[in-house]
N, CA, C and O of each residue as an XYZ file, in Angstrom:
844
protein
N      95.593     94.783    -49.675
C      94.833     94.950    -48.252
C      94.899     96.615    -48.338
O      95.749     97.218    -48.992
N      93.916     97.202    -47.610
C      94.191     98.469    -47.316
C      94.270     98.656    -45.997
O      93.288     98.574    -45.259
N      95.662     98.971    -45.533
C      95.780     99.315    -43.817
C      95.230    100.709    -43.476
O      95.327    101.769    -44.095
N      94.670    100.430    -42.402
C      94.168    101.522    -42.074
C      94.132    101.823    -40.309
O      93.799    100.993    -39.464
N      94.563    103.208    -40.059
C      94.679    103.181    -38.786
C      93.152    104.162    -38.338
O      92.541    104.983    -39.022
N      92.920    103.731    -37.103
C      91.648    104.101    -36.465
C      92.051    104.925    -35.201
O      92.660    104.469    -34.233
N      91.537    106.448    -35.387
C      92.092    107.464    -34.456
C      90.677    107.859    -33.424
O      89.710    108.017    -34.169
N      90.325    108.041    -32.076
C      89.251    108.252    -31.752
C      89.653    107.974    -30.066
O      90.430    107.147    -29.587
N      88.840    108.959    -29.426
C      89.501    109.094    -27.947
C      88.164    108.222    -27.097
O      88.141    108.058    -25.877
N      87.278    107.813    -27.902
C      86.119    107.030    -27.226
C      86.276    105.730    -27.374
O      86.425    105.405    -28.552
N      86.298    104.818    -26.568
C      86.731    103.312    -26.530
C      85.814    102.800    -27.171
O      86.175    102.024    -28.055
N      84.310    103.021    -26.989
C      83.735    102.098    -27.734
C      83.432    102.448    -29.717
O      83.307    101.772    -30.739
N      83.435    103.858    -29.340
C      83.472    104.193    -30.988
C      84.905    103.303    -31.987
O      84.983    102.589    -32.986
N      85.834    103.894    -30.976
C      87.207    102.900    -31.746
C      87.305    102.004    -32.086
O      87.757    101.782    -33.210
N      86.914    101.063    -31.247
C      86.535     99.765    -31.069
C      85.725     99.158    -32.262
O      86.129     98.340    -33.088
N      84.285     99.836    -32.154
C      83.516     99.410    -33.003
C      83.632     99.739    -34.331
O      82.920     99.138    -35.135
N      84.451    100.641    -34.736
C      84.535    101.186    -36.079
C      85.792    100.318    -36.492
O      85.883     99.886    -37.641
N      86.701    100.087    -35.594
C      87.888     99.004    -35.740
C      87.264     98.004    -36.381
O      87.364     97.951    -37.607
N      86.495     97.013    -35.658
C      85.884     95.957    -35.581
C      84.674     95.824    -36.921
O      84.247     94.761    -37.370
N      84.297     97.189    -37.374
C      83.461     97.162    -38.306
C      84.243     96.930    -39.715
O      83.857     96.254    -40.669
N      85.551     97.739    -39.575
C      86.215     97.583    -40.818
C      87.118     96.193    -41.045
O      87.604     95.996    -42.159
N      87.335     95.208    -39.931
C      88.291     94.054    -40.258
C      86.968     93.148    -40.521
O      87.239     91.948    -40.552
N      85.900     93.388    -40.673
C      85.139     92.436    -41.014
C      85.039     92.614    -42.635
O      84.089     92.016    -43.140
N      85.857     93.328    -43.496
C      85.758     93.629    -44.789
C      87.099     92.693    -45.470
O      88.159     92.582    -44.855
N      86.933     92.243    -46.425
C      88.207     91.087    -46.729
C      89.116     92.120    -47.110
O      90.208     91.801    -46.638
N      89.210     93.205    -47.733
C      89.738     94.080    -48.133
C      90.884     95.104    -47.555
O      91.890     95.608    -48.053
N      90.142     95.185    -46.031
C      90.523     95.757    -44.919
C      91.675     95.441    -43.775
O      91.541     94.439    -43.073
N      92.414     96.013    -43.665
C      93.049     95.521    -42.234
C      92.993     96.841    -41.568
O      93.078     97.860    -42.253
N      92.852     96.902    -40.242
C      93.207     97.592    -39.175
C      94.421     97.150    -38.492
O      94.621     96.091    -37.898
N      95.624     98.698    -38.785
C      97.190     98.180    -38.165
C      97.404     98.968    -36.845
O      98.399     99.043    -36.125
N      95.919     99.650    -36.722
C      96.284    100.397    -35.317
C      95.117    101.023    -34.924
O      94.454    101.598    -35.787
N      94.710    101.015    -33.657
C      93.560    101.826    -33.061
C      94.239    102.511    -32.135
O      94.954    101.921    -31.326
N      94.095    103.896    -32.141
C      94.804    104.588    -30.893
C      93.760    105.827    -30.680
O      92.832    106.120    -31.434
N      94.175    106.548    -29.349
C      93.178    107.515    -28.657
C      93.428    108.979    -28.582
O      92.835    109.857    -27.956
N      94.549    109.026    -29.450
C      94.777    110.553    -29.021
C      95.943    110.799    -30.460
O      96.420    109.825    -31.042
N      96.209    111.986    -30.796
C      96.899    112.494    -31.786
C      98.412    112.050    -31.904
O      98.954    111.575    -32.902
N      98.835    112.243    -30.979
C     100.285    111.758    -30.592
C     100.787    110.368    -31.037
O     101.801    110.068    -31.667
N      99.735    109.556    -30.504
C      99.727    107.930    -31.138
C      99.681    107.886    -32.486
O     100.439    107.254    -33.222
N      98.544    108.747    -32.864
C      98.272    108.782    -34.189
C      99.394    108.789    -35.209
O      99.449    108.010    -36.161
N     100.426    109.884    -34.889
C     101.395    110.153    -35.559
C     102.408    109.133    -35.623
O     103.144    108.940    -36.590
N     102.406    108.289    -34.208
C     103.516    107.543    -34.214
C     102.883    106.268    -34.818
O     103.639    105.527    -35.447
N     101.761    105.975    -34.713
C     101.062    104.527    -35.663
C     101.199    104.904    -37.231
O     101.318    104.023    -38.083
N     101.172    106.327    -37.555
C     101.239    106.119    -38.947
C     103.220    105.935    -39.533
O     103.553    105.654    -40.684
N     104.181    106.187    -38.384
C     105.316    106.135    -38.408
C     105.725    104.566    -38.664
O     106.644    104.132    -39.359
N     104.803    103.891    -37.924
C     105.427    102.746    -37.723
C     105.024    101.841    -38.787
O     105.678    101.028    -39.440
N     103.675    102.199    -38.813
C     102.657    101.085    -39.868
C     102.609    101.518    -41.218
O     102.327    100.676    -42.070
N     102.889    102.958    -41.633
C     102.717    103.466    -43.115
C     101.178    103.045    -43.430
O     101.010    102.375    -44.450
N     100.486    103.247    -42.953
C      98.949    102.852    -43.799
C      98.871    103.400    -44.862
O      99.726    104.112    -45.387
N      97.549    103.031    -45.375
C      97.093    103.679    -46.614
C      96.151    104.599    -46.205
O      95.885    105.434    -47.070
N      95.533    104.714    -45.109
C      94.357    105.532    -44.894
C      94.299    105.505    -43.285
O      94.636    104.523    -42.624
N      93.751    106.909    -42.658
C      93.723    107.178    -41.440
C      92.516    107.781    -41.308
O      92.160    108.737    -41.997
N      91.830    107.240    -40.407
C      90.412    107.596    -40.020
C      90.796    108.673    -38.737
O      91.433    108.173    -37.810
N      90.524    109.778    -38.663
C      90.698    110.965    -37.894
C      89.559    111.569    -37.119
O      88.648    112.182    -37.675
N      89.662    111.315    -35.382
C      88.610    112.126    -35.355
C      89.265    113.363    -34.887
O      90.428    113.356    -34.484
N      88.572    114.368    -34.933
C      89.182    115.980    -34.509
C      88.916    116.558    -33.365
O      89.415    117.652    -33.102
N      88.134    115.952    -32.553
C      88.111    116.583    -31.353
C      88.429    115.716    -30.214
O      87.469    115.000    -29.928
N      89.489    115.536    -29.447
C      90.185    114.750    -28.556
C      90.898    115.559    -27.559
O      91.442    116.592    -27.946
N      90.958    115.239    -26.404
C      91.761    115.860    -25.129
C      93.254    116.472    -25.598
O      93.832    115.762    -26.421
N      93.762    117.357    -25.300
C      94.923    117.767    -25.567
C      94.953    118.411    -27.026
O      94.445    119.461    -27.420
N      95.791    117.349    -27.778
C      95.910    117.917    -29.028
C      94.840    117.530    -29.902
O      94.171    116.531    -29.640
N      94.570    118.389    -31.146
C      93.188    117.911    -31.863
C      93.586    117.184    -33.010
O      94.788    117.084    -33.260
N      92.664    116.620    -33.800
C      93.193    115.799    -34.614
C      93.630    116.863    -35.959
O      94.439    116.392    -36.758
N      93.190    118.055    -36.173
C      93.524    118.856    -37.312
C      95.001    118.581    -37.366
O      95.546    117.923    -38.253
N      95.628    119.169    -36.292
C      97.106    119.402    -36.244
C      98.076    118.120    -36.325
O      99.298    118.056    -36.462
N      97.081    117.111    -36.188
C      97.720    115.693    -35.948
C      97.772    115.384    -37.551
O      98.758    114.872    -38.080
N      96.518    115.781    -38.304
C      96.465    115.711    -39.970
C      97.540    116.285    -40.453
O      98.258    115.703    -41.266
N      97.799    117.566    -39.990
C      99.037    118.364    -40.831
C     100.318    117.841    -40.850
O     101.073    117.796    -41.821
N     100.531    117.432    -39.672
C     101.871    116.621    -39.071
C     101.880    115.097    -39.962
O     102.947    114.663    -40.396
N     100.837    114.502    -40.133
C     100.594    113.223    -40.587
C     101.324    113.454    -42.601
O     102.131    112.866    -43.321
N     100.577    114.424    -42.690
C     100.418    114.639    -44.113
C     102.025    115.306    -44.326
O     102.615    115.159    -45.396
N     102.419    115.787    -43.573
C     103.819    116.548    -44.005
C     104.874    115.301    -43.910
O     105.709    115.055    -44.781
N     104.709    114.630    -42.821
C     105.476    113.419    -42.701
C     105.247    112.424    -43.816
O     106.379    112.194    -44.244
N     104.458    111.779    -44.446
C     103.943    111.025    -45.403
C     102.855    111.403    -46.067
O     101.728    111.220    -45.607
N     103.099    112.016    -47.311
C     101.730    112.635    -48.266
C     101.464    111.436    -49.076
O     101.089    111.743    -50.208
N     101.539    110.124    -48.856
C     100.939    109.000    -49.378
C      99.906    108.561    -48.376
O      98.989    107.845    -48.777
N      99.947    108.823    -47.451
C      98.532    108.625    -46.518
C      97.673    109.390    -46.869
O      97.898    110.560    -47.182
N      96.320    108.733    -46.871
C      95.079    109.429    -46.990
C      94.576    109.483    -45.696
O      94.562    108.494    -44.963
N      94.133    110.651    -45.349
C      93.386    111.026    -43.947
C      92.352    111.469    -44.120
O      92.282    112.549    -44.707
N      91.048    110.742    -43.633
C      89.564    111.232    -43.570
C      89.364    111.231    -42.147
O      89.650    110.417    -41.269
N      88.754    112.442    -42.146
C      88.310    112.786    -40.630
C      86.919    112.417    -40.429
O      85.966    112.606    -41.185
N      86.956    111.854    -39.276
C      85.909    111.028    -38.907
C      85.202    111.957    -37.817
O      86.000    112.289    -36.941
N      84.119    112.383    -37.670
C      83.665    113.391    -36.358
C      82.610    113.538    -36.566
O      82.038    113.055    -37.543
N      81.954    114.414    -35.495
C      80.641    114.715    -34.925
C      80.348    115.826    -35.648
O      79.178    115.899    -36.025
N      81.263    116.935    -36.022
C      80.868    118.130    -36.441
C      80.924    118.621    -37.790
O      81.690    118.303    -38.700
N      79.962    119.470    -37.763
C      79.699    119.782    -39.300
C      79.670    120.837    -39.696
O      79.226    121.059    -40.822
N      80.210    121.983    -38.761
C      80.023    123.525    -38.986
C      81.470    123.681    -39.982
O      82.553    123.097    -39.946
N      81.085    124.423    -40.594
C      82.122    124.717    -42.045
C      83.661    125.098    -41.828
O      84.576    124.914    -42.631
N      83.745    125.765    -40.345
C      85.032    126.379    -40.069
C      85.810    124.845    -39.778
O      86.898    124.646    -40.318
N      85.226    123.837    -38.946
C      85.785    122.876    -38.539
C      86.162    121.992    -40.032
O      87.292    121.544    -40.227
N      85.148    121.848    -40.919
C      85.395    121.197    -42.116
C      86.546    121.957    -42.639
O      87.602    121.352    -42.453
N      86.696    123.279    -43.331
C      87.739    123.741    -43.573
C      89.084    123.654    -43.250
O      90.094    123.546    -43.946
N      88.900    123.721    -42.070
C      90.338    123.539    -41.498
C      90.888    122.199    -41.456
O      92.073    121.867    -41.406
N      89.901    121.519    -41.482
C      90.772    119.802    -41.950
C      91.293    119.350    -43.237
O      92.186    118.565    -43.554
N      90.213    120.306    -44.087
C      90.756    120.163    -45.568
C      91.941    120.609    -45.796
O      92.884    120.018    -46.321
N      91.869    121.936    -45.289
C      92.981    122.736    -45.472
C      94.234    122.153    -44.721
O      95.325    122.473    -45.194
N      94.222    121.388    -43.680
C      95.295    120.542    -42.809
C      95.716    119.644    -44.069
O      96.914    119.414    -44.236
N      95.014    119.264    -44.726
C      95.335    118.372    -45.556
C      94.524    116.624    -45.916
O      94.948    115.734    -46.653
N      93.251    116.660    -45.058
C      92.651    115.564    -45.098
C      91.839    115.499    -46.444
O      91.107    116.376    -46.904
N      92.133    114.260    -46.973
C      91.458    113.818    -48.344
C      89.850    114.020    -48.233
O      89.109    114.517    -49.081
N      89.504    113.480    -46.915
C      87.849    113.414    -46.928
C      87.440    113.960    -45.919
O      88.227    114.567    -45.192
N      85.929    113.864    -45.596
C      85.328    114.394    -44.473
C      84.056    113.638    -44.016
O      82.999    114.178    -44.343
N      83.985    112.654    -43.419
C      82.852    111.827    -43.155
C      82.263    112.372    -41.509
O      82.998    112.851    -40.646
N      80.821    112.158    -41.381
C      80.588    112.208    -40.164
C      80.281    110.953    -39.023
O      80.405    109.854    -39.564
N      80.094    110.911    -38.296
C      80.059    109.780    -37.354
C      78.461    109.401    -37.434
O      78.128    108.362    -36.863
N      77.786    109.916    -37.881
C      76.263    109.432    -37.965
C      76.307    108.744    -39.223
O      75.318    108.034    -39.410
N      77.235    108.745    -40.219
C      77.001    107.929    -41.304
C      76.797    106.678    -41.158
O      77.117    106.082    -40.130
N      76.245    106.131    -42.155
C      76.336    104.496    -42.214
C      77.115    103.805    -42.296
O      77.874    104.209    -43.177
N      77.579    102.563    -41.727
C      78.822    101.746    -41.942
C      79.113    101.469    -43.210
O      80.302    101.298    -43.480
N      78.263    101.377    -44.111
C      78.594    101.411    -45.299
C      79.308    102.622    -46.125
O      80.153    102.455    -47.005
N      78.892    103.653    -45.747
C      79.456    104.899    -46.027
C      80.892    104.990    -45.413
O      81.955    105.313    -45.942
N      80.618    104.631    -44.225
C      82.451    104.793    -43.912
C      83.359    103.763    -44.393
O      84.566    103.936    -44.558
N      82.670    102.592    -44.630
C      83.747    101.721    -45.797
C      83.876    101.830    -46.858
O      84.859    101.386    -47.452
N      82.853    102.499    -47.449
C      83.124    103.130    -48.564
C      83.842    104.231    -48.743
O      84.344    104.332    -49.862
N      84.118    105.376    -47.733
C      85.085    106.268    -47.711
C      86.743    105.725    -47.550
O      87.821    106.233    -47.859
N      86.397    104.604    -46.991
C      87.729    104.076    -46.908
C      88.306    103.606    -48.126
O      89.490    103.824    -48.381
N      87.675    103.080    -48.770
C      88.049    102.415    -49.865
C      88.519    103.524    -50.984
O      89.578    103.381    -51.596
N      87.426    104.913    -51.252
C      87.635    105.668    -51.765
C      89.005    106.094    -51.881
O      89.746    106.063    -52.864
N      89.303    106.670    -50.202
C      90.131    107.215    -49.990
C      91.376    106.751    -50.323
O      92.241    107.578    -50.612
N      91.703    105.216    -50.340
C      92.706    104.811    -50.594
C      92.868    104.435    -52.162
O      93.953    104.022    -52.572
N      91.852    104.577    -52.953
C      91.888    104.973    -54.470
C      92.489    106.117    -54.961
O      92.946    106.136    -56.104
N      92.552    107.321    -54.031
C      92.867    108.272    -54.402
C      92.004    109.630    -54.855
O      92.294    110.704    -55.383
N      90.742    108.973    -54.339
C      89.586    109.747    -54.025
C      89.206    110.577    -52.744
O      89.769    110.309    -51.683
N      88.153    111.699    -52.821
C      88.360    112.268    -51.899
C      86.603    112.121    -51.132
O      85.646    112.820    -51.464
N      86.593    111.236    -50.276
C      85.175    110.834    -49.961
C      84.606    112.263    -49.304
O      85.503    112.955    -48.822
N      83.175    112.846    -49.204
C      83.242    113.761    -48.419
C      81.439    113.559    -48.131
O      80.555    113.432    -48.977
N      81.358    113.579    -47.039
C      79.605    113.421    -46.496
C      79.270    114.892    -47.034
O      79.955    115.913    -46.978
N      77.859    114.652    -47.632
C      76.923    115.881    -48.283
C      77.223    117.011    -47.593
O      77.303    117.994    -48.330
N      77.422    117.227    -46.422
C      77.498    118.583    -45.586
C      78.693    119.004    -45.914
O      78.834    120.172    -46.276
N      79.871    118.048    -45.843
C      80.967    118.594    -45.738
C      81.488    118.972    -47.639
O      82.452    119.650    -47.995
N      80.646    118.387    -48.377
C      80.799    118.832    -49.744
C      80.176    120.038    -49.979
O      80.809    120.900    -50.589
N      79.035    120.262    -49.601
C      78.366    121.311    -49.853
C      79.117    122.895    -49.174
O      78.944    124.082    -49.448
N      79.821    122.305    -48.378
C      80.679    123.415    -47.571
C      82.090    123.779    -48.510
O      82.430    124.941    -48.734
N      82.735    122.746    -48.942
C      83.950    122.699    -49.977
C      83.338    123.488    -51.270
O      83.936    124.424    -51.801
N      82.118    123.013    -51.696
C      81.460    123.938    -52.943
C      81.378    125.213    -52.692
O      81.987    126.154    -53.199
N      80.771    125.190    -52.069
C      80.333    126.914    -51.431
C      81.770    127.956    -51.504
O      81.919    129.014    -52.116
N      82.747    127.185    -50.613
C      83.969    128.149    -50.946
C      84.526    128.085    -52.182
O      85.258    129.039    -52.445
N      84.391    127.150    -53.129
C      84.921    127.199    -54.790
C      84.238    128.316    -55.376
O      84.644    129.328    -55.948
N      82.826    127.772    -55.020
C      81.725    128.912    -55.614
C      81.943    130.481    -55.382
O      82.025    131.356    -56.244
N      82.023    130.618    -53.857
C      81.837    132.327    -53.912
C      82.611    132.944    -54.125
O      83.736    132.653    -53.718
N      82.356    134.233    -54.955
C      83.019    135.185    -55.362
C      84.116    135.556    -54.268
O      83.899    135.457    -53.060
N      85.158    135.935    -54.745
C      86.498    136.353    -54.100
C      86.388    137.556    -54.364
O      86.662    137.872    -55.522
N      85.949    138.658    -53.395
C      86.477    140.198    -53.649
C      87.765    140.442    -52.802
O      88.460    141.383    -53.186
N      88.175    139.772    -51.756
C      89.447    140.174    -51.460
C      90.473    138.898    -51.405
O      90.692    138.170    -50.437
N      90.978    138.841    -52.573
C      91.838    137.259    -52.189
C      92.733    136.889    -51.733
O      93.108    135.718    -51.794
N      93.513    138.134    -50.947
C      94.644    138.368    -49.973
C      94.122    137.686    -48.631
O      94.660    136.723    -48.085
N      92.912    138.391    -48.169
C      92.206    137.858    -47.185
C      91.772    136.250    -47.306
O      91.771    135.547    -46.295
N      91.415    135.736    -48.573
C      90.795    134.627    -48.480
C      92.193    133.338    -48.284
O      92.028    132.143    -48.039
N      93.184    133.880    -48.436
C      94.659    133.068    -48.073
C      94.866    132.549    -47.148
O      95.009    133.343    -46.218
N      95.014    131.077    -46.754
C      95.540    130.948    -45.439
C      96.970    131.206    -45.225
O      97.754    131.439    -46.145
N      97.313    131.152    -43.867
C      98.280    131.748    -43.428
C      99.546    130.527    -44.399
O     100.416    131.069    -45.080
N      99.503    129.369    -44.353
C     100.518    128.488    -44.901
C     100.445    128.833    -46.593
O     101.520    128.868    -47.191
N      99.171    129.086    -47.359
C      99.101    129.516    -48.579
C     100.034    130.854    -49.040
O     100.664    130.957    -50.092
N      99.925    131.983    -47.799
C     100.898    133.030    -48.044
C     102.035    132.718    -48.068
O     102.824    133.119    -48.924
N     102.315    131.960    -47.150
C     103.667    131.580    -46.872
C     104.462    131.100    -48.094
O     105.605    131.346    -48.479
N     103.392    130.270    -48.612
C     103.950    129.613    -50.164
C     104.234    130.591    -51.063
O     105.314    130.729    -51.638
N     103.254    131.279    -51.190
C     103.323    132.568    -52.073
C     104.325    133.261    -52.097
O     105.021    133.302    -53.112
N     104.633    133.980    -50.957
C     105.671    135.060    -50.626
C     107.230    134.326    -51.039
O     108.248    134.929    -51.377
N     107.045    132.888    -50.893
C     108.389    132.281    -51.212
C     108.746    132.151    -52.801
O     109.821    132.204    -53.399
N     107.308    131.943    -53.267
C     107.392    131.833    -54.755
C     107.756    133.282    -55.115
O     108.741    133.283    -55.852
N     107.311    134.483    -54.854
C     107.899    135.550    -54.959
C     109.302    135.928    -55.173
O     109.853    136.625    -56.024
N     109.845    135.073    -53.858
C     111.211    135.283    -53.680
C     112.174    134.375    -54.585
O     113.391    134.255    -54.441
N     111.290    133.708    -55.638
C     111.975    133.045    -56.572
C     112.133    131.313    -56.299
O     112.457    130.594    -57.244
N     111.963    130.936    -55.408
C     112.249    129.685    -55.001
C     111.470    128.562    -55.509
O     110.288    128.761    -55.788
N     112.032    127.300    -55.678
C     111.503    126.521    -56.509
C     110.402    125.638    -55.371
O     110.353    125.942    -54.179
N     109.801    124.837    -55.808
C     108.649    123.841    -54.720
C     109.706    123.228    -54.076
O     109.453    123.314    -52.874
N     110.913    122.569    -54.260
C     111.918    121.488    -53.604
C     112.351    122.809    -52.578
O     112.547    122.471    -51.410
N     112.506    124.154    -52.860
C     113.455    124.784    -51.872
C     112.010    125.287    -50.999
O     112.230    125.337    -49.789
N     110.951    125.567    -51.289
C     109.912    126.129    -50.559
C     109.687    124.859    -49.601
O     109.755    125.146    -48.406
N     109.425    123.470    -49.903
C     108.918    122.525    -49.298
C     109.980    122.445    -47.805
O     109.572    122.523    -46.646
N     111.512    122.257    -48.284
C     112.380    122.354    -47.191
C     112.251    123.688    -46.149
O     112.311    123.595    -44.923
N     112.089    124.765    -46.797
C     111.902    125.971    -45.966
C     110.905    125.719    -45.033
O     111.097    125.999    -43.850
N     109.758    125.175    -45.455
C     108.959    125.189    -44.411
C     108.442    123.794    -43.728
O     107.473    123.617    -42.991
N     109.317    122.952    -44.171
C     109.037    121.475    -43.585
C     107.753    121.023    -44.064
O     106.811    120.961    -43.275
N     107.629    120.725    -45.180
C     106.674    120.182    -45.895
C     107.155    119.634    -47.279
O     108.157    120.001    -47.893
N     106.103    118.537    -47.705
C     106.245    118.043    -48.834
C     106.261    118.894    -50.193
O     105.821    120.037    -50.317
N     106.844    118.122    -51.165
C     106.899    119.183    -52.268
C     105.158    119.016    -53.004
O     104.567    119.885    -53.645
N     104.595    117.464    -52.611
C     103.574    117.413    -52.996
C     102.253    118.400    -52.285
O     101.185    118.603    -52.864
N     102.622    118.947    -50.888
C     101.781    119.543    -50.137
C     102.039    121.017    -50.869
O     101.088    121.710    -51.231
N     103.214    121.360    -51.022
C     103.624    122.884    -51.631
C     102.925    122.685    -53.272
O     102.742    123.738    -53.883
N     102.587    121.531    -53.894
C     101.924    121.981    -54.963
C     100.556    122.176    -54.652
O      99.848    123.034    -55.179
N     100.175    121.325    -53.742
C      98.396    121.795    -53.338
C      98.128    123.136    -53.012
O      97.240    123.831    -53.507
N      99.143    123.543    -51.940
C      98.452    124.906    -51.941
C      98.839    125.675    -53.070
O      98.221    126.738    -53.127
N      99.641    125.498    -53.970
C      99.975    126.476    -55.216
C      98.644    126.303    -55.680
O      97.858    127.249    -55.660
N      98.282    125.038    -56.149
C      96.771    124.971    -56.761
C      95.926    125.649    -56.039
O      95.304    126.411    -56.779
N      95.604    125.741    -54.957
C      94.616    126.330    -54.177
C      94.757    128.051    -54.249
O      93.829    128.861    -54.272
N      96.024    128.286    -54.274
C      96.309    129.888    -54.498
C      96.202    130.168    -56.266
O      95.819    131.259    -56.689
N      96.506    129.284    -56.992
C      95.976    129.743    -58.376
C      94.276    130.049    -58.337
O      93.761    131.116    -58.669
N      93.572    128.869    -57.859
C      92.120    128.573    -57.953
C      91.768    130.098    -57.307
O      90.919    130.764    -57.899
N      92.426    130.669    -56.070
C      91.568    131.849    -55.270
C      91.828    132.798    -56.098
O      90.796    133.404    -56.386
N      92.998    133.309    -56.751
C      93.696    134.193    -57.447
C      93.166    134.431    -58.613
O      93.322    135.547    -59.108
N      92.494    133.520    -59.233
C      91.876    133.153    -60.975
C      93.218    133.286    -61.590
O      93.196    134.092    -62.521
N      94.523    132.688    -61.341
C      95.524    132.721    -62.338
C      95.969    131.210    -62.851
O      95.588    130.202    -62.256
N      96.609    131.179    -63.732
C      97.142    129.644    -64.450
C      98.688    129.291    -64.176
O      99.282    128.320    -64.644
N      99.180    130.207    -63.384
C     100.620    129.807    -63.342
C     101.228    130.752    -62.298
O     100.817    131.881    -62.030
N     102.397    130.037    -61.685
C     103.252    130.709    -60.497
C     103.800    131.985    -61.125
O     104.223    132.633    -60.168
N     103.976    132.567    -62.068
C     104.525    133.740    -62.480
C     103.375    134.602    -62.404
O     103.517    135.795    -62.137
N     102.108    134.026    -62.646
C     101.021    135.190    -62.946
C     100.648    135.588    -61.078
O     100.248    136.632    -60.564
N     100.951    134.418    -60.549
C     100.579    134.300    -58.896
C     101.654    134.965    -58.330
O     101.274    135.502    -57.290
N     102.903    135.181    -58.564
C     103.756    136.159    -58.224
C     103.704    137.512    -58.518
O     104.063    138.336    -57.677
N     103.206    137.918    -59.868
C     103.062    139.308    -59.880
C     101.924    139.722    -59.077
O     102.010    140.649    -58.271
N     100.760    138.998    -59.297
C      99.785    139.482    -58.315
C     100.380    139.535    -57.206
O     100.147    140.656    -56.754
N     101.286    138.725    -56.210
C     101.636    139.063    -55.297
C     102.290    140.275    -54.780
O     102.026    140.888    -53.746
N     103.262    140.541    -55.742
C     104.212    141.942    -55.545
C     103.252    142.929    -55.501
O     103.320    143.802    -54.636
N     101.954    142.901    -56.697
C     100.956    143.884    -56.380
C     100.064    144.008    -55.109
O      99.580    145.115    -54.874
N      99.819    143.026    -54.314
C      98.660    142.897    -53.278
C      99.004    142.735    -52.331
O      98.462    143.320    -51.393
N     100.074    141.857    -52.121
C     100.321    140.853    -50.979
C     101.785    141.740    -50.289
O     101.602    142.346    -49.233
N     102.754    141.762    -50.732
C     104.224    141.931    -50.303
C     104.097    143.420    -49.470
O     104.906    143.636    -48.567
N     103.164    144.333    -49.766
C     103.297    145.343    -48.806
C     102.478    145.462    -48.068
O     102.436    146.513    -47.428
N     101.331    144.278    -47.813
C     100.270    144.189    -46.729
C     100.897    143.882    -45.703
O     102.004    143.343    -45.711
N     100.109    144.263    -44.480
C     100.571    143.730    -43.091
C     100.294    142.062    -42.968
O      99.338    141.615    -43.603
N     101.012    141.258    -42.263
C     100.970    139.884    -42.444
C      99.742    139.515    -41.194
O      99.385    138.352    -41.005
């Protein structure tokens, strides 16, 4: 069984998605909650395989909740389920640790398929989100330092100081898996293949730059 937490502040949509998933023989909704704080609590209590996360909610948004959930338990696959398809929102969710990004106008079978794909360790992306992610990967990077996220810069600067992945994880309060993910992104952005090359690049281009 795939255990799922559904997060959405709109009751009709929240209960509708939960009911749709419950009709599947291989999916069980263990919690359906209306805000980011309850989402984190539900993950802590139920340890689901997948979280369907709304991004726009009153108070704390789903992107920050995604980051906390991934830092707390990186075995949980968070899939954003939202109405927004703007590139900034998509990239923010993926950078926070979401493994997938689906739009609320998707067909029911697509959402069910996204849950199953995420549980298998895949990255279900709506075509609009996939296009944004692909464009970022293919875009020429003329200023790599400016393209690094704040957390990627933090990780890279700790690599320069000689810290291991485990030490970086403890220093930043994230999991080793998340550190590895950030380093993979750093290597891709910089066009290098290992942490030594990344550290050399950072010493030349990043250490003396203003934060």
